[in-house]
N, C-alpha and C positions, 0 to 999 in steps of 0.2 A: 504494500500500500504506500503510494507516494503521497507526501504531504502537499497541500495546495497553499499557495501564497497569493495575496491580492484577492481577486474575485473567486467566489465559491464555484465549484464545479459539481455537476450532477450528471453521471453517465458520460463524461467526456465533453459535455456542452457547457460552455461558460455562461453563468447566470449573471447578467449585468444588473447592477443596482439602478432601479428606476429613479430618475430625478424627480423630486417633489415639486408640486405646483406652487408658484408664488404670485403675489399681487403684481410683481414687476412684469410677469408674463402677460397678465391681463392688460396692463397699461400699454405694453408694446403692441399687443393685438389690436386694441382699440385705436391706437395711433396709426397703425397701418391701414385699418379699415375706414377710418374717419373720412379721408378725401373721397373715396368711392361712395360712402354712405351719404355724404353731403350732396354730392352731384345727383345721386339717385333720388334723394328726398326733394331737392329743389326743382329738378327738371322732369321728374316722372311722377313720384308719389303725390306731391303737393298739387300739381296741375290736375292729376286724375281725381284726387279727392275734391278739389275745388269744382271741377266739372260735374261730379256726381251731386254735390250740394246745390250748385246753381241749376242743375237740371230739374230740381223740385220747385223752382221759382218761376213766377210770371212777372216779367219786368217791362219797363218802358224801353224805348229805343236807346236811351242813354245808359240803361242798366243801373240807374241810381235808385229807382223805386221798385222794389221786388216784394211780392207776397208769396208765401209758401203754399204750394198746391199738393205737397206730399208726393210719394212715389206713384200715386195714381196718374200723374202726368206722363210718366214713362209708358204706362199702359195705353193712355189716350193717344199719345203720339204714334205709338206702334200700330194702333188700330185705325189711325186716320187714313183717309183715301189717298192723300198726298204721299204719305210715307209708304203705303203699300204699292202705289204706282211706281215710285222711285226705286223701291226694292226690286220690283219686277224688271224695270229697265236695267238696273245694275246687274242683276243675275244674267240677263240676256247679254249685256256687255261683257261680263266675265266669261260666259260660254263661248263668245267669239274670240276674245283676246287671248285667253289662257291656252286653249288647244292650238290655235293658229300661231301664237308667238312661240310656244314651246316646240311645236313641230318644225317651224322654219329654223329656229335656232339649232335644234339637233341635226336637221338635214344639212344646213350649211356647214356646221362644225364637222360632220362626217365627211362631207365633200372636201373640206380643207385639211382634213387630217391625213395628208399624204406627203411623202417625201419626194416632192417634185420641184423642179426648178421654177421659180416664180410664184410658188404657192403663198409666199409671205405677202405678196401684193394683195391677193384675194383675202387673206386673213385681215389685213389692214382695212380693206374696203368693208368687209362684213362687220367688223367691230367698230367702225367709225361712228356709228350712230350713238354710241355711249357718250360721246363728247357733245352731243346735240341736246339742248334743253327742250322741255316740253313746249315752251313758248315758241322757240324757233321751228320745231317740227310742225307744230299746229299751224303757224303762219305759212309755212311752205306748202302744206297740204291745202290750206285755205285758198291760196292763189292757184294751185293746180286744179282745184275743183270748181273754180268760179266759172259760171256759164259764159260770161262775156270775155274774160281774159285768160282763163285757165288753160294750161297747156294740154291737159287731157280732154277738155271740152272742145278743143279745136282739132282733134284727131278724128278724121272721118270714120274710119272703121270702128274705133272705140265708141264714138257717139252712136253708131248704128247698133252696136251690141248693148249699150247702156244709154237709152234715150234720156234717162233722168239726169245725166251729166249736163245735157244742154237745156232741157226744159222739164221741170223748173230748176234742176240742179240737185246734186246729191245732198247738199247740206240744207236745202229748202224742202225736199221731199220727205214726208214722215216715214215712208217705207225704206228709205236708204240713208237717212241722216245718221242713225246709230251705227250702221255699218261703216260709213265714212269716218266717223270719229274713232271707231275701233281700229280701222286701218291705220290712221295716224298714230294711235297709241302703240300698235304692234310694231310699226316701223321705228318709233322712238326707242322702244325697249329691246329691239332685236340685238343690238350690240352687247348688252349686258348678258343676255341669255347665251349668245354665241361664245363669249369669252369664258364663261363658267363651264359650259359643256366642252369646249376645246381643252381647257385645263384638265378636266376630268378624263377626257379621251387620251390625252398624252401620258396619263399615269398608268394606263393599261400596259402590261408587259407585252411586247411584240411576239414573244415566244408562244403565247397562248393562241394568237391568230395563226402563226406559222404551223403550230402543231395541229390545229383544227383543219387548216388547209391541206396538210399532208394526209389527214384522215378522210378527205373528200368533202368537207363542209364548204358550201357555197358562201359567197359574201353575205347574202341575206340571212342564212342560218347563223353565221358567225356574229352578225350584228345583233340578232334577237337572243341568241343563246349565250354570248360572251359579253358583248359591249353593253347591252341594256342592263343586265343584272349588276354589272360592276359599277355603272354610273347611276344606278337607281337612287342612292342617297342624294346625289346632286339634282336629279330630276324631281324628287320629292321637295327638296328645298325650293326649286324654281317654281313648282306648282303653288306652294304656299305664298311665295313672294309675289308672283304674278297675280294670284287671286287677291291678295291684299292691295296691290297696286290698282287692280280693277275696281275694287270697292272704294278706293280713295280717289278715283278719277275726277278731277275738277278742272285743271288748266286747259286741257284740250276741249272740254265741253264749253267752257266759258268763252274761249277764243273762236271756236268754230261755229257754234249754234246758239249760245246763250240759253241752253236748256230747251230750245225749241226743236222743230218749228211748232208754232202755236196753231190751234189750241190743244193739240194732242200732247205737247210737251214730251215728245218721244225720246229725248236725250237727257232728261232731267234725272241724273243719277242721285244717289244718296248724298254724296259730298256736295253736289251742286244745290240740292234742296236745302242743305244746312248753311252753306256759305255764299250761294249765288243770289241772284236777284229774285227772291221768292218771299212770300209772307213770313216764312219761318225766320229768315235772316234779320227781320226787324225786331225780334224778341231774343235777347241774349239767353234767357232761360230756355226757350225752345231750341235754340242753337245748341246749348249744352246737352239738352236731352237727346237731340239727334246724334250728337257726337258720341255720347256714351253708348247709345244703342248700336251705332256702327262698330264701336270697339267691342261690345259684347258679341255681336254677330260674327266679327272676324275671329274673336277668341274661340267661339264654339266651332266655327267652320275650320279653323286651323287644327283644333284638337281632333275633329272628325277625320280630316285628311291624314294627319299623322297616325291616328288609330287605324284607319282603313288601309293605308299603304305603307305604314312604318315597318311592319314585320316583313313585308315583301322587299322593302328597301334595306332591310337588315340594320335598322337604327334602333330597334327596341330589344335586340338580343344582347 
């Protein structure tokens, strides 16, 4: 039996003495967390709490005279015809922009994921829209779709295929206005989707595709059986982000259609109902109610998306 010096041993394993907790450790932890906690409280928790409180109030246009209506105001606003119509428009907008934007981004990224001479030029072009603001993209599409001066409106074959471009115009026709706004939104967000998918594709080992090709797998099979499962977490993230962006669409609606065309208000999304030229925007209390409802809808929708596709994307394992 050999004697032990220093730390005690049990079965050859050194048992280290655990350091006791001190108040100095607590102070150090609080000091390290304080900057993040202050930023979180000032810029997230306080505005959210303030919005929830203000959502119970009915105020004048200046927001100085407010009377409490309780949480019943949230129920009343959610059941109102204006909110329901805007919710329906927003869901349609999301159903257009999310699949189209994701599909185009993945398709362009797959095409550009080649080791070919000059492919960097195409990658630059495909990702260039990320440097374009919503305002610039909306104004560009506004002039393109103008019946009198728009470039698309003056193309004969395009005008024959889509008469609404010429009369009364995509942005003035209730049947095409939402699609035109969605087209502008997809174009503006395409660079963001392309860059993320490209980065995800370049992380896939080339050996996997080479081995599958040796086994006789075609390009389509390799894409669906190898590429898509590996980039599934990125795709899930993009679905959540693009859905959130669709529910917050305001700039393109304001610049292109002002929520119209009237009287159908076919492009009045939830964000435009809250912040645009609508009766809701004249009451800060109703604005806060609408904002909190949008937040809750996005929270539930994001949770459902992660729950439904998270296991398939291997993010819950």
